[in-house]
PDB file of N, CA, C and O in Angstrom:
ATOM      1  N   SER A   1       0.848  -0.638   0.104  1.00  0.00           N
ATOM      2  CA  SER A   1      -0.122   0.003   0.146  1.00  0.00           C
ATOM      3  C   SER A   1       0.702   1.367  -0.105  1.00  0.00           C
ATOM      4  O   SER A   1       1.843   1.455   0.349  1.00  0.00           O
ATOM      5  N   LYS A   2       0.265   2.169  -0.650  1.00  0.00           N
ATOM      6  CA  LYS A   2       1.271   3.376  -0.527  1.00  0.00           C
ATOM      7  C   LYS A   2       1.432   4.226   0.894  1.00  0.00           C
ATOM      8  O   LYS A   2       2.159   5.219   0.891  1.00  0.00           O
ATOM      9  N   VAL A   3       0.828   3.871   1.962  1.00  0.00           N
ATOM     10  CA  VAL A   3       1.492   4.251   3.389  1.00  0.00           C
ATOM     11  C   VAL A   3       2.290   3.233   3.542  1.00  0.00           C
ATOM     12  O   VAL A   3       3.313   3.805   3.918  1.00  0.00           O
ATOM     13  N   PHE A   4       2.582   1.895   3.507  1.00  0.00           N
ATOM     14  CA  PHE A   4       3.354   0.909   3.998  1.00  0.00           C
ATOM     15  C   PHE A   4       4.757   1.465   3.382  1.00  0.00           C
ATOM     16  O   PHE A   4       5.743   1.476   4.118  1.00  0.00           O
ATOM     17  N   ASP A   5       4.871   1.999   1.829  1.00  0.00           N
ATOM     18  CA  ASP A   5       5.664   2.228   1.005  1.00  0.00           C
ATOM     19  C   ASP A   5       6.008   3.955   1.250  1.00  0.00           C
ATOM     20  O   ASP A   5       7.079   4.519   1.026  1.00  0.00           O
ATOM     21  N   GLU A   6       5.543   4.177   1.442  1.00  0.00           N
ATOM     22  CA  GLU A   6       6.331   5.598   2.677  1.00  0.00           C
ATOM     23  C   GLU A   6       6.901   5.443   3.554  1.00  0.00           C
ATOM     24  O   GLU A   6       7.990   5.989   3.728  1.00  0.00           O
ATOM     25  N   ALA A   7       6.164   4.376   4.681  1.00  0.00           N
ATOM     26  CA  ALA A   7       7.219   3.797   5.790  1.00  0.00           C
ATOM     27  C   ALA A   7       7.973   3.539   5.679  1.00  0.00           C
ATOM     28  O   ALA A   7       8.806   3.605   6.584  1.00  0.00           O
ATOM     29  N   GLU A   8       8.307   2.927   4.180  1.00  0.00           N
ATOM     30  CA  GLU A   8       9.282   1.965   4.136  1.00  0.00           C
ATOM     31  C   GLU A   8      10.932   2.829   3.886  1.00  0.00           C
ATOM     32  O   GLU A   8      12.059   2.728   4.373  1.00  0.00           O
ATOM     33  N   ASN A   9      10.147   3.818   2.669  1.00  0.00           N
ATOM     34  CA  ASN A   9      11.186   4.656   2.108  1.00  0.00           C
ATOM     35  C   ASN A   9      11.785   5.258   3.679  1.00  0.00           C
ATOM     36  O   ASN A   9      12.891   4.929   4.110  1.00  0.00           O
ATOM     37  N   ARG A  10      11.038   5.993   4.264  1.00  0.00           N
ATOM     38  CA  ARG A  10      11.400   6.628   5.867  1.00  0.00           C
ATOM     39  C   ARG A  10      12.674   5.668   6.132  1.00  0.00           C
ATOM     40  O   ARG A  10      13.843   5.939   5.856  1.00  0.00           O
ATOM     41  N   MET A  11      12.178   4.470   6.738  1.00  0.00           N
ATOM     42  CA  MET A  11      13.171   3.621   7.345  1.00  0.00           C
ATOM     43  C   MET A  11      14.368   3.627   6.529  1.00  0.00           C
ATOM     44  O   MET A  11      15.250   4.346   6.998  1.00  0.00           O
ATOM     45  N   HIS A  12      14.660   3.036   5.442  1.00  0.00           N
ATOM     46  CA  HIS A  12      15.999   2.961   4.510  1.00  0.00           C
ATOM     47  C   HIS A  12      16.641   4.321   4.637  1.00  0.00           C
ATOM     48  O   HIS A  12      17.848   4.341   4.878  1.00  0.00           O
ATOM     49  N   THR A  13      15.632   6.087   4.435  1.00  0.00           N
ATOM     50  CA  THR A  13      16.394   6.923   4.016  1.00  0.00           C
ATOM     51  C   THR A  13      17.545   6.926   5.460  1.00  0.00           C
ATOM     52  O   THR A  13      18.774   6.890   5.412  1.00  0.00           O
ATOM     53  N   ILE A  14      16.520   6.991   6.876  1.00  0.00           N
ATOM     54  CA  ILE A  14      16.807   6.999   8.122  1.00  0.00           C
ATOM     55  C   ILE A  14      17.753   6.230   8.337  1.00  0.00           C
ATOM     56  O   ILE A  14      18.474   6.732   9.199  1.00  0.00           O
ATOM     57  N   LYS A  15      18.309   4.788   7.829  1.00  0.00           N
ATOM     58  CA  LYS A  15      19.459   3.697   7.745  1.00  0.00           C
ATOM     59  C   LYS A  15      20.242   4.627   7.475  1.00  0.00           C
ATOM     60  O   LYS A  15      20.963   5.153   8.323  1.00  0.00           O
ATOM     61  N   ALA A  16      20.204   4.988   6.140  1.00  0.00           N
ATOM     62  CA  ALA A  16      21.031   5.164   5.448  1.00  0.00           C
ATOM     63  C   ALA A  16      21.460   6.686   5.824  1.00  0.00           C
ATOM     64  O   ALA A  16      22.655   6.772   5.542  1.00  0.00           O
ATOM     65  N   VAL A  17      21.015   7.860   6.314  1.00  0.00           N
ATOM     66  CA  VAL A  17      21.327   9.214   6.993  1.00  0.00           C
ATOM     67  C   VAL A  17      22.454   8.127   8.545  1.00  0.00           C
ATOM     68  O   VAL A  17      23.567   8.624   8.720  1.00  0.00           O
ATOM     69  N   MET A  18      22.167   6.981   9.379  1.00  0.00           N
ATOM     70  CA  MET A  18      22.803   6.657   9.808  1.00  0.00           C
ATOM     71  C   MET A  18      23.876   6.108   9.650  1.00  0.00           C
ATOM     72  O   MET A  18      24.818   6.644  10.234  1.00  0.00           O
ATOM     73  N   TYR A  19      24.155   4.939   8.881  1.00  0.00           N
ATOM     74  CA  TYR A  19      25.230   4.830   8.093  1.00  0.00           C
ATOM     75  C   TYR A  19      26.541   6.052   7.736  1.00  0.00           C
ATOM     76  O   TYR A  19      27.742   5.931   7.981  1.00  0.00           O
ATOM     77  N   ALA A  20      25.914   7.074   7.167  1.00  0.00           N
ATOM     78  CA  ALA A  20      26.796   7.724   6.442  1.00  0.00           C
ATOM     79  C   ALA A  20      27.533   8.605   7.877  1.00  0.00           C
ATOM     80  O   ALA A  20      28.649   8.958   8.258  1.00  0.00           O
ATOM     81  N   THR A  21      26.214   8.664   8.297  1.00  0.00           N
ATOM     82  CA  THR A  21      26.703   9.359   9.849  1.00  0.00           C
ATOM     83  C   THR A  21      27.949   8.738  10.657  1.00  0.00           C
ATOM     84  O   THR A  21      28.769   9.403  11.291  1.00  0.00           O
ATOM     85  N   LEU A  22      27.935   7.107  10.492  1.00  0.00           N
ATOM     86  CA  LEU A  22      29.072   6.259  11.562  1.00  0.00           C
ATOM     87  C   LEU A  22      30.539   6.507  10.789  1.00  0.00           C
ATOM     88  O   LEU A  22      31.686   6.463  11.231  1.00  0.00           O
ATOM     89  N   GLN A  23      30.173   6.704   9.846  1.00  0.00           N
ATOM     90  CA  GLN A  23      31.543   6.934   8.970  1.00  0.00           C
ATOM     91  C   GLN A  23      32.332   7.876   9.158  1.00  0.00           C
ATOM     92  O   GLN A  23      33.341   7.985   8.462  1.00  0.00           O
TER      93      GLN A  23
END
């Protein structure tokens, strides 16, 4: 569903930001 996709995209974005911050 659209809501689920939005939440998943946000989760991936947060993971990417966290990963970049830890580098």
